[in-house]
TIVEXNU-205952 format. One record per residue (C-alpha): residue number from 1; residue in one letter; z, y, x. Coordinates in steps of 0.1 Angstrom, whole numbers, plus 5000, padded with zeros to 4 digits. Example, Ala and Ser with C-alpha at 12.3 -4.5 7.8 and 13.67 -1.06 7.14 Angstrom:
<atoms>
{num = 1; residu = a; w = 5078; v = 4955; u = 5123}
{num = 2; residu = s; w = 5071; v = 4989; u = 5137}
</atoms>
This chain:
<atoms>
{num = 1; residu = m; w = 5472; v = 6596; u = 2565}
{num = 2; residu = k; w = 5460; v = 6625; u = 2586}
{num = 3; residu = s; w = 5455; v = 6602; u = 2616}
{num = 4; residu = v; w = 5434; v = 6579; u = 2594}
{num = 5; residu = l; w = 5414; v = 6608; u = 2582}
{num = 6; residu = r; w = 5408; v = 6621; u = 2618}
{num = 7; residu = f; w = 5397; v = 6585; u = 2628}
{num = 8; residu = l; w = 5372; v = 6583; u = 2599}
{num = 9; residu = i; w = 5358; v = 6618; u = 2608}
{num = 10; residu = f; w = 5354; v = 6607; u = 2645}
{num = 11; residu = a; w = 5338; v = 6574; u = 2635}
{num = 12; residu = v; w = 5313; v = 6592; u = 2612}
{num = 13; residu = i; w = 5304; v = 6617; u = 2641}
{num = 14; residu = l; w = 5301; v = 6589; u = 2666}
{num = 15; residu = f; w = 5279; v = 6569; u = 2643}
{num = 16; residu = g; w = 5257; v = 6599; u = 2636}
{num = 17; residu = a; w = 5253; v = 6605; u = 2674}
{num = 18; residu = v; w = 5244; v = 6569; u = 2680}
{num = 19; residu = l; w = 5220; v = 6569; u = 2651}
{num = 20; residu = l; w = 5203; v = 6601; u = 2664}
{num = 21; residu = l; w = 5200; v = 6587; u = 2699}
{num = 22; residu = y; w = 5184; v = 6555; u = 2685}
{num = 23; residu = v; w = 5160; v = 6574; u = 2663}
{num = 24; residu = t; w = 5148; v = 6596; u = 2692}
{num = 25; residu = r; w = 5143; v = 6566; u = 2715}
{num = 26; residu = t; w = 5126; v = 6543; u = 2689}
{num = 27; residu = k; w = 5101; v = 6543; u = 2662}
{num = 28; residu = p; w = 5099; v = 6520; u = 2632}
{num = 29; residu = a; w = 5077; v = 6490; u = 2636}
{num = 30; residu = t; w = 5045; v = 6488; u = 2617}
{num = 31; residu = s; w = 5045; v = 6469; u = 2584}
{num = 32; residu = g; w = 5044; v = 6431; u = 2588}
{num = 33; residu = s; w = 5055; v = 6432; u = 2625}
{num = 34; residu = p; w = 5090; v = 6424; u = 2638}
{num = 35; residu = s; w = 5112; v = 6453; u = 2643}
{num = 36; residu = a; w = 5113; v = 6463; u = 2680}
{num = 37; residu = p; w = 5120; v = 6496; u = 2699}
{num = 38; residu = v; w = 5089; v = 6515; u = 2710}
{num = 39; residu = v; w = 5090; v = 6538; u = 2740}
{num = 40; residu = t; w = 5086; v = 6574; u = 2731}
{num = 41; residu = t; w = 5054; v = 6593; u = 2739}
{num = 42; residu = r; w = 5072; v = 6610; u = 2768}
{num = 43; residu = y; w = 5081; v = 6578; u = 2785}
{num = 44; residu = a; w = 5048; v = 6562; u = 2777}
{num = 45; residu = a; w = 5031; v = 6591; u = 2795}
{num = 46; residu = l; w = 5053; v = 6585; u = 2826}
{num = 47; residu = e; w = 5045; v = 6548; u = 2825}
{num = 48; residu = a; w = 5008; v = 6556; u = 2823}
{num = 49; residu = v; w = 5011; v = 6578; u = 2854}
{num = 50; residu = d; w = 5030; v = 6550; u = 2872}
{num = 51; residu = r; w = 5003; v = 6525; u = 2863}
{num = 52; residu = e; w = 4976; v = 6548; u = 2876}
{num = 53; residu = f; w = 4995; v = 6553; u = 2909}
{num = 54; residu = t; w = 4999; v = 6516; u = 2915}
{num = 55; residu = d; w = 4963; v = 6509; u = 2906}
{num = 56; residu = l; w = 4953; v = 6536; u = 2931}
{num = 57; residu = v; w = 4974; v = 6521; u = 2958}
{num = 58; residu = s; w = 4960; v = 6486; u = 2952}
{num = 59; residu = h; w = 4925; v = 6501; u = 2955}
{num = 60; residu = v; w = 4933; v = 6518; u = 2989}
{num = 61; residu = l; w = 4953; v = 6490; u = 3006}
{num = 62; residu = p; w = 4923; v = 6468; u = 3014}
{num = 63; residu = s; w = 4909; v = 6497; u = 3035}
{num = 64; residu = v; w = 4940; v = 6500; u = 3057}
{num = 65; residu = v; w = 4944; v = 6478; u = 3088}
{num = 66; residu = s; w = 4970; v = 6470; u = 3113}
{num = 67; residu = i; w = 4959; v = 6474; u = 3150}
{num = 68; residu = t; w = 4974; v = 6454; u = 3179}
{num = 69; residu = a; w = 4964; v = 6470; u = 3212}
{num = 70; residu = i; w = 4968; v = 6445; u = 3240}
{num = 71; residu = p; w = 4975; v = 6463; u = 3274}
{num = 72; residu = s; w = 4949; v = 6458; u = 3301}
{num = 73; residu = d; w = 4974; v = 6442; u = 3325}
{num = 74; residu = t; w = 4978; v = 6413; u = 3301}
{num = 75; residu = t; w = 4941; v = 6406; u = 3301}
{num = 76; residu = n; w = 4934; v = 6411; u = 3338}
{num = 77; residu = p; w = 4939; v = 6378; u = 3357}
{num = 78; residu = r; w = 4945; v = 6396; u = 3390}
{num = 79; residu = i; w = 4973; v = 6416; u = 3376}
{num = 80; residu = q; w = 4988; v = 6385; u = 3360}
{num = 81; residu = y; w = 4986; v = 6367; u = 3394}
{num = 82; residu = l; w = 5005; v = 6396; u = 3411}
{num = 83; residu = r; w = 5031; v = 6395; u = 3383}
{num = 84; residu = r; w = 5037; v = 6358; u = 3390}
{num = 85; residu = l; w = 5037; v = 6364; u = 3428}
{num = 86; residu = f; w = 5064; v = 6390; u = 3426}
{num = 87; residu = g; w = 5085; v = 6372; u = 3400}
{num = 88; residu = f; w = 5075; v = 6390; u = 3368}
{num = 89; residu = q; w = 5067; v = 6372; u = 3336}
{num = 90; residu = p; w = 5030; v = 6371; u = 3328}
{num = 91; residu = g; w = 5021; v = 6394; u = 3300}
{num = 92; residu = a; w = 5055; v = 6412; u = 3301}
{num = 93; residu = t; w = 5040; v = 6444; u = 3288}
{num = 94; residu = p; w = 5043; v = 6443; u = 3250}
{num = 95; residu = p; w = 5013; v = 6451; u = 3228}
{num = 96; residu = q; w = 5012; v = 6484; u = 3210}
{num = 97; residu = l; w = 5011; v = 6485; u = 3172}
{num = 98; residu = g; w = 4994; v = 6511; u = 3150}
{num = 99; residu = s; w = 4974; v = 6516; u = 3119}
{num = 100; residu = g; w = 4938; v = 6524; u = 3111}
{num = 101; residu = v; w = 4915; v = 6527; u = 3082}
{num = 102; residu = i; w = 4880; v = 6513; u = 3075}
{num = 103; residu = v; w = 4856; v = 6542; u = 3069}
{num = 104; residu = s; w = 4821; v = 6526; u = 3067}
{num = 105; residu = p; w = 4804; v = 6495; u = 3053}
{num = 106; residu = e; w = 4794; v = 6488; u = 3089}
{num = 107; residu = g; w = 4830; v = 6481; u = 3098}
{num = 108; residu = h; w = 4839; v = 6514; u = 3116}
{num = 109; residu = i; w = 4876; v = 6520; u = 3119}
{num = 110; residu = v; w = 4893; v = 6553; u = 3126}
{num = 111; residu = t; w = 4927; v = 6554; u = 3144}
{num = 112; residu = n; w = 4946; v = 6576; u = 3169}
{num = 113; residu = f; w = 4935; v = 6574; u = 3205}
{num = 114; residu = h; w = 4972; v = 6570; u = 3216}
{num = 115; residu = v; w = 4974; v = 6538; u = 3196}
{num = 116; residu = i; w = 4948; v = 6520; u = 3218}
{num = 117; residu = q; w = 4952; v = 6540; u = 3250}
{num = 118; residu = g; w = 4954; v = 6517; u = 3280}
{num = 119; residu = a; w = 4944; v = 6487; u = 3260}
{num = 120; residu = g; w = 4923; v = 6460; u = 3275}
{num = 121; residu = s; w = 4914; v = 6446; u = 3240}
{num = 122; residu = a; w = 4924; v = 6452; u = 3204}
{num = 123; residu = e; w = 4928; v = 6430; u = 3173}
{num = 124; residu = v; w = 4927; v = 6442; u = 3137}
{num = 125; residu = t; w = 4947; v = 6425; u = 3109}
{num = 126; residu = l; w = 4931; v = 6431; u = 3075}
{num = 127; residu = n; w = 4949; v = 6434; u = 3042}
{num = 128; residu = d; w = 4939; v = 6398; u = 3033}
{num = 129; residu = g; w = 4954; v = 6384; u = 3065}
{num = 130; residu = r; w = 4923; v = 6380; u = 3086}
{num = 131; residu = v; w = 4926; v = 6388; u = 3123}
{num = 132; residu = l; w = 4894; v = 6401; u = 3139}
{num = 133; residu = p; w = 4885; v = 6413; u = 3174}
{num = 134; residu = a; w = 4878; v = 6451; u = 3175}
{num = 135; residu = k; w = 4852; v = 6468; u = 3197}
{num = 136; residu = f; w = 4861; v = 6502; u = 3211}
{num = 137; residu = l; w = 4832; v = 6526; u = 3205}
{num = 138; residu = g; w = 4846; v = 6559; u = 3218}
{num = 139; residu = a; w = 4873; v = 6586; u = 3214}
{num = 140; residu = d; w = 4879; v = 6623; u = 3215}
{num = 141; residu = i; w = 4911; v = 6626; u = 3235}
{num = 142; residu = p; w = 4919; v = 6662; u = 3227}
{num = 143; residu = s; w = 4918; v = 6654; u = 3190}
{num = 144; residu = d; w = 4936; v = 6620; u = 3195}
{num = 145; residu = i; w = 4909; v = 6602; u = 3175}
{num = 146; residu = a; w = 4894; v = 6568; u = 3184}
{num = 147; residu = i; w = 4867; v = 6547; u = 3167}
{num = 148; residu = l; w = 4867; v = 6509; u = 3166}
{num = 149; residu = q; w = 4844; v = 6485; u = 3149}
{num = 150; residu = i; w = 4848; v = 6451; u = 3134}
{num = 151; residu = s; w = 4826; v = 6425; u = 3117}
{num = 152; residu = p; w = 4815; v = 6441; u = 3084}
{num = 153; residu = e; w = 4819; v = 6410; u = 3063}
{num = 154; residu = n; w = 4840; v = 6413; u = 3031}
{num = 155; residu = i; w = 4855; v = 6447; u = 3039}
{num = 156; residu = s; w = 4865; v = 6477; u = 3017}
{num = 157; residu = p; w = 4858; v = 6511; u = 3033}
{num = 158; residu = i; w = 4877; v = 6541; u = 3020}
{num = 159; residu = a; w = 4859; v = 6571; u = 3004}
{num = 160; residu = w; w = 4859; v = 6603; u = 3024}
{num = 161; residu = g; w = 4875; v = 6634; u = 3008}
{num = 162; residu = n; w = 4868; v = 6670; u = 3016}
{num = 163; residu = s; w = 4899; v = 6682; u = 3035}
{num = 164; residu = d; w = 4889; v = 6718; u = 3030}
{num = 165; residu = d; w = 4898; v = 6715; u = 2993}
{num = 166; residu = v; w = 4933; v = 6703; u = 3000}
{num = 167; residu = k; w = 4960; v = 6726; u = 2987}
{num = 168; residu = v; w = 4996; v = 6732; u = 2995}
{num = 169; residu = g; w = 5018; v = 6713; u = 2970}
{num = 170; residu = q; w = 4991; v = 6687; u = 2963}
{num = 171; residu = m; w = 5005; v = 6651; u = 2959}
{num = 172; residu = v; w = 4994; v = 6627; u = 2986}
{num = 173; residu = f; w = 5005; v = 6593; u = 2999}
{num = 174; residu = a; w = 5005; v = 6578; u = 3034}
{num = 175; residu = v; w = 4997; v = 6541; u = 3041}
{num = 176; residu = g; w = 5003; v = 6522; u = 3073}
{num = 177; residu = n; w = 5023; v = 6497; u = 3092}
{num = 178; residu = p; w = 5055; v = 6514; u = 3105}
{num = 179; residu = l; w = 5076; v = 6493; u = 3128}
{num = 180; residu = g; w = 5053; v = 6464; u = 3122}
{num = 181; residu = l; w = 5059; v = 6464; u = 3084}
{num = 182; residu = q; w = 5025; v = 6460; u = 3068}
{num = 183; residu = e; w = 5013; v = 6477; u = 3037}
{num = 184; residu = t; w = 5039; v = 6504; u = 3036}
{num = 185; residu = v; w = 5032; v = 6532; u = 3012}
{num = 186; residu = t; w = 5051; v = 6565; u = 3010}
{num = 187; residu = q; w = 5044; v = 6594; u = 2987}
{num = 188; residu = g; w = 5049; v = 6632; u = 2992}
{num = 189; residu = i; w = 5031; v = 6665; u = 2990}
{num = 190; residu = i; w = 5011; v = 6687; u = 3014}
{num = 191; residu = s; w = 5038; v = 6710; u = 3027}
{num = 192; residu = a; w = 5015; v = 6733; u = 3047}
{num = 193; residu = r; w = 4981; v = 6737; u = 3061}
{num = 194; residu = g; w = 4970; v = 6749; u = 3095}
{num = 195; residu = r; w = 5000; v = 6736; u = 3115}
{num = 196; residu = r; w = 4998; v = 6732; u = 3152}
{num = 197; residu = a; w = 5021; v = 6704; u = 3164}
{num = 198; residu = a; w = 5016; v = 6716; u = 3200}
{num = 199; residu = s; w = 5003; v = 6748; u = 3215}
{num = 200; residu = e; w = 4976; v = 6729; u = 3234}
{num = 201; residu = a; w = 4965; v = 6708; u = 3204}
{num = 202; residu = a; w = 4927; v = 6709; u = 3199}
{num = 203; residu = n; w = 4929; v = 6710; u = 3161}
{num = 204; residu = e; w = 4952; v = 6720; u = 3133}
{num = 205; residu = f; w = 4972; v = 6696; u = 3111}
{num = 206; residu = f; w = 4983; v = 6692; u = 3076}
{num = 207; residu = q; w = 5021; v = 6691; u = 3073}
{num = 208; residu = t; w = 5035; v = 6666; u = 3048}
{num = 209; residu = d; w = 5069; v = 6653; u = 3037}
{num = 210; residu = a; w = 5055; v = 6618; u = 3031}
{num = 211; residu = a; w = 5076; v = 6595; u = 3053}
{num = 212; residu = i; w = 5056; v = 6585; u = 3084}
{num = 213; residu = n; w = 5072; v = 6565; u = 3111}
{num = 214; residu = r; w = 5063; v = 6549; u = 3144}
{num = 215; residu = g; w = 5034; v = 6525; u = 3137}
{num = 216; residu = n; w = 5020; v = 6547; u = 3110}
{num = 217; residu = s; w = 4999; v = 6565; u = 3135}
{num = 218; residu = g; w = 4962; v = 6562; u = 3127}
{num = 219; residu = g; w = 4968; v = 6553; u = 3091}
{num = 220; residu = p; w = 4953; v = 6573; u = 3062}
{num = 221; residu = l; w = 4967; v = 6602; u = 3042}
{num = 222; residu = v; w = 4952; v = 6598; u = 3008}
{num = 223; residu = s; w = 4947; v = 6620; u = 2978}
{num = 224; residu = l; w = 4953; v = 6610; u = 2942}
{num = 225; residu = r; w = 4916; v = 6605; u = 2939}
{num = 226; residu = g; w = 4919; v = 6576; u = 2964}
{num = 227; residu = e; w = 4900; v = 6596; u = 2991}
{num = 228; residu = l; w = 4908; v = 6599; u = 3027}
{num = 229; residu = i; w = 4920; v = 6635; u = 3034}
{num = 230; residu = g; w = 4937; v = 6630; u = 3068}
{num = 231; residu = i; w = 4947; v = 6606; u = 3096}
{num = 232; residu = n; w = 4984; v = 6604; u = 3102}
{num = 233; residu = n; w = 4991; v = 6615; u = 3137}
{num = 234; residu = m; w = 5026; v = 6625; u = 3147}
{num = 235; residu = v; w = 5061; v = 6628; u = 3133}
{num = 236; residu = a; w = 5084; v = 6656; u = 3140}
{num = 237; residu = a; w = 5112; v = 6632; u = 3131}
{num = 238; residu = q; w = 5109; v = 6620; u = 3167}
{num = 239; residu = t; w = 5128; v = 6652; u = 3175}
{num = 240; residu = q; w = 5154; v = 6644; u = 3148}
{num = 241; residu = t; w = 5137; v = 6665; u = 3121}
{num = 242; residu = q; w = 5134; v = 6646; u = 3089}
{num = 243; residu = g; w = 5107; v = 6651; u = 3063}
{num = 244; residu = i; w = 5081; v = 6667; u = 3086}
{num = 245; residu = a; w = 5050; v = 6647; u = 3095}
{num = 246; residu = f; w = 5014; v = 6657; u = 3105}
{num = 247; residu = s; w = 4980; v = 6646; u = 3097}
{num = 248; residu = i; w = 4946; v = 6654; u = 3112}
{num = 249; residu = p; w = 4923; v = 6668; u = 3084}
{num = 250; residu = a; w = 4896; v = 6644; u = 3074}
{num = 251; residu = n; w = 4867; v = 6668; u = 3080}
{num = 252; residu = t; w = 4877; v = 6670; u = 3117}
{num = 253; residu = v; w = 4880; v = 6633; u = 3118}
{num = 254; residu = r; w = 4846; v = 6628; u = 3102}
{num = 255; residu = r; w = 4828; v = 6650; u = 3127}
{num = 256; residu = v; w = 4843; v = 6630; u = 3156}
{num = 257; residu = f; w = 4834; v = 6597; u = 3139}
{num = 258; residu = e; w = 4798; v = 6606; u = 3131}
{num = 259; residu = s; w = 4792; v = 6619; u = 3166}
{num = 260; residu = i; w = 4806; v = 6588; u = 3182}
{num = 261; residu = r; w = 4787; v = 6566; u = 3158}
{num = 262; residu = d; w = 4754; v = 6583; u = 3164}
{num = 263; residu = h; w = 4756; v = 6593; u = 3200}
{num = 264; residu = g; w = 4783; v = 6570; u = 3215}
{num = 265; residu = r; w = 4805; v = 6600; u = 3223}
{num = 266; residu = f; w = 4820; v = 6631; u = 3207}
{num = 267; residu = i; w = 4798; v = 6661; u = 3215}
{num = 268; residu = r; w = 4823; v = 6689; u = 3214}
{num = 269; residu = p; w = 4814; v = 6723; u = 3199}
{num = 270; residu = w; w = 4814; v = 6750; u = 3227}
{num = 271; residu = f; w = 4821; v = 6787; u = 3224}
{num = 272; residu = g; w = 4826; v = 6794; u = 3261}
{num = 273; residu = v; w = 4857; v = 6817; u = 3263}
{num = 274; residu = s; w = 4891; v = 6815; u = 3278}
{num = 275; residu = t; w = 4916; v = 6833; u = 3256}
{num = 276; residu = l; w = 4952; v = 6845; u = 3257}
{num = 277; residu = p; w = 4976; v = 6849; u = 3228}
{num = 278; residu = l; w = 4984; v = 6885; u = 3218}
{num = 279; residu = s; w = 5020; v = 6887; u = 3230}
{num = 280; residu = p; w = 5040; v = 6919; u = 3223}
{num = 281; residu = m; w = 5037; v = 6929; u = 3260}
{num = 282; residu = i; w = 4999; v = 6925; u = 3259}
{num = 283; residu = v; w = 4997; v = 6945; u = 3227}
{num = 284; residu = r; w = 5016; v = 6974; u = 3243}
{num = 285; residu = q; w = 4997; v = 6973; u = 3275}
{num = 286; residu = l; w = 4963; v = 6974; u = 3257}
{num = 287; residu = n; w = 4976; v = 7000; u = 3232}
{num = 288; residu = l; w = 4967; v = 6978; u = 3203}
{num = 289; residu = p; w = 4980; v = 6982; u = 3167}
{num = 290; residu = d; w = 5014; v = 6965; u = 3163}
{num = 291; residu = d; w = 5001; v = 6943; u = 3134}
{num = 292; residu = i; w = 4970; v = 6931; u = 3151}
{num = 293; residu = t; w = 4962; v = 6894; u = 3151}
{num = 294; residu = g; w = 4935; v = 6876; u = 3170}
{num = 295; residu = a; w = 4927; v = 6861; u = 3204}
{num = 296; residu = l; w = 4923; v = 6881; u = 3237}
{num = 297; residu = v; w = 4892; v = 6872; u = 3257}
{num = 298; residu = q; w = 4902; v = 6866; u = 3293}
{num = 299; residu = v; w = 4870; v = 6851; u = 3306}
{num = 300; residu = t; w = 4835; v = 6843; u = 3292}
{num = 301; residu = q; w = 4818; v = 6813; u = 3309}
{num = 302; residu = a; w = 4784; v = 6818; u = 3325}
{num = 303; residu = d; w = 4755; v = 6811; u = 3302}
{num = 304; residu = s; w = 4778; v = 6802; u = 3273}
{num = 305; residu = p; w = 4774; v = 6811; u = 3236}
{num = 306; residu = a; w = 4801; v = 6837; u = 3240}
{num = 307; residu = e; w = 4783; v = 6854; u = 3269}
{num = 308; residu = k; w = 4750; v = 6853; u = 3252}
{num = 309; residu = a; w = 4765; v = 6869; u = 3221}
{num = 310; residu = g; w = 4778; v = 6898; u = 3241}
{num = 311; residu = l; w = 4815; v = 6891; u = 3243}
{num = 312; residu = e; w = 4833; v = 6907; u = 3272}
{num = 313; residu = p; w = 4867; v = 6902; u = 3289}
{num = 314; residu = g; w = 4893; v = 6924; u = 3271}
{num = 315; residu = d; w = 4877; v = 6920; u = 3237}
{num = 316; residu = v; w = 4901; v = 6909; u = 3209}
{num = 317; residu = i; w = 4884; v = 6884; u = 3186}
{num = 318; residu = v; w = 4899; v = 6894; u = 3152}
{num = 319; residu = e; w = 4875; v = 6876; u = 3128}
{num = 320; residu = y; w = 4856; v = 6843; u = 3130}
{num = 321; residu = g; w = 4832; v = 6831; u = 3102}
{num = 322; residu = g; w = 4844; v = 6858; u = 3078}
{num = 323; residu = k; w = 4881; v = 6850; u = 3081}
{num = 324; residu = p; w = 4908; v = 6867; u = 3102}
{num = 325; residu = v; w = 4918; v = 6849; u = 3134}
{num = 326; residu = r; w = 4956; v = 6843; u = 3136}
{num = 327; residu = d; w = 4958; v = 6836; u = 3173}
{num = 328; residu = a; w = 4941; v = 6818; u = 3202}
{num = 329; residu = a; w = 4950; v = 6784; u = 3189}
{num = 330; residu = d; w = 4936; v = 6792; u = 3155}
{num = 331; residu = l; w = 4903; v = 6803; u = 3171}
{num = 332; residu = r; w = 4902; v = 6771; u = 3192}
{num = 333; residu = s; w = 4907; v = 6749; u = 3161}
{num = 334; residu = r; w = 4880; v = 6768; u = 3141}
{num = 335; residu = v; w = 4855; v = 6763; u = 3169}
{num = 336; residu = v; w = 4861; v = 6726; u = 3170}
{num = 337; residu = d; w = 4854; v = 6725; u = 3132}
{num = 338; residu = t; w = 4821; v = 6744; u = 3135}
{num = 339; residu = p; w = 4789; v = 6723; u = 3135}
{num = 340; residu = i; w = 4768; v = 6726; u = 3166}
{num = 341; residu = g; w = 4739; v = 6749; u = 3161}
{num = 342; residu = d; w = 4757; v = 6771; u = 3135}
{num = 343; residu = a; w = 4754; v = 6809; u = 3140}
{num = 344; residu = v; w = 4788; v = 6823; u = 3133}
{num = 345; residu = e; w = 4796; v = 6860; u = 3125}
{num = 346; residu = i; w = 4825; v = 6872; u = 3145}
{num = 347; residu = k; w = 4842; v = 6906; u = 3149}
{num = 348; residu = v; w = 4859; v = 6919; u = 3180}
{num = 349; residu = r; w = 4880; v = 6949; u = 3187}
{num = 350; residu = r; w = 4868; v = 6968; u = 3218}
{num = 351; residu = d; w = 4879; v = 7002; u = 3229}
{num = 352; residu = g; w = 4894; v = 7009; u = 3195}
{num = 353; residu = r; w = 4863; v = 7000; u = 3176}
{num = 354; residu = i; w = 4854; v = 6969; u = 3155}
{num = 355; residu = i; w = 4821; v = 6954; u = 3167}
{num = 356; residu = p; w = 4803; v = 6927; u = 3148}
{num = 357; residu = l; w = 4786; v = 6899; u = 3168}
{num = 358; residu = k; w = 4769; v = 6866; u = 3162}
{num = 359; residu = v; w = 4775; v = 6835; u = 3183}
{num = 360; residu = t; w = 4756; v = 6803; u = 3181}
{num = 361; residu = i; w = 4778; v = 6773; u = 3188}
{num = 362; residu = a; w = 4763; v = 6749; u = 3214}
{num = 363; residu = p; w = 4772; v = 6714; u = 3227}
{num = 364; residu = e; w = 4799; v = 6715; u = 3254}
{num = 365; residu = p; w = 4783; v = 6707; u = 3288}
{num = 366; residu = g; w = 4791; v = 6672; u = 3299}
{num = 367; residu = s; w = 4806; v = 6662; u = 3265}
</atoms>
């Protein structure tokens, strides 16, 4: 009798739990309609977000292209003759694959320079399957940015975003053709701003945890507004570090693009100084504060904006454009992002004093 009673109590509790779960997951159907479960508001909101995301991706995909860079030795008949003469298979050098993004109604495409480096010709595969020849317009090698152009018929350029507004933690997604797999989309966040993937890099990078693999180079990093905020450039996973990738900020890319489009080349902003990082040894030798940040001026070039502004060897540039200078690489990146002709307020430390100066950025000679 007691066991039957315990069973009945357990059955009642179980039935109540199931009923509670059912009630929380469903709502009664409206009068006159068949009874069917309705997703709760919480799940409906998630599904709405999911639909927005997929709609956004479908809007961006037509702007993304696959680039096949054909090495020059496969298009040069003399080199092919020598290959056959010495027993090599003609066209043995494989083509390079990468990604790009259409950025103008005139058919301009942005990609990385290393994607097309050494190519004799290039082909672009669009999202709709068309394969078009691409014309090389120019590149800025230090920034690793190249500009191509295709026929502008039936294309979908992406909208430019303002990369200065990008914040750490912001959701982004990367689109490209990793390992030859077209239309690959990965999602992540902006992990950091102002990263330098190498000490000699001409510009700073966004760091993101969106998965970017070989073949993604040159593809877009896109905001949730569907705007281009960066060009995917290099992956630290090449050194066995997972979840770390880099993207060139869109404002830097846009300056290079517009210069090449308008002038046929990138006219690089010029400051005219050679600088050194402030190592602990230099800080001690110059009797500088231990917590100082900035860039030590080693040489000012003749007739340069720096020389005209009054900078001297031994000055420490501590502020540029109203913001502290972290180090020499930070200064170099900030100069690259300064429009030519802008007069920039800077501050230098000289003989224990902070001195304000104004430098007008000029075109780099020969650029």
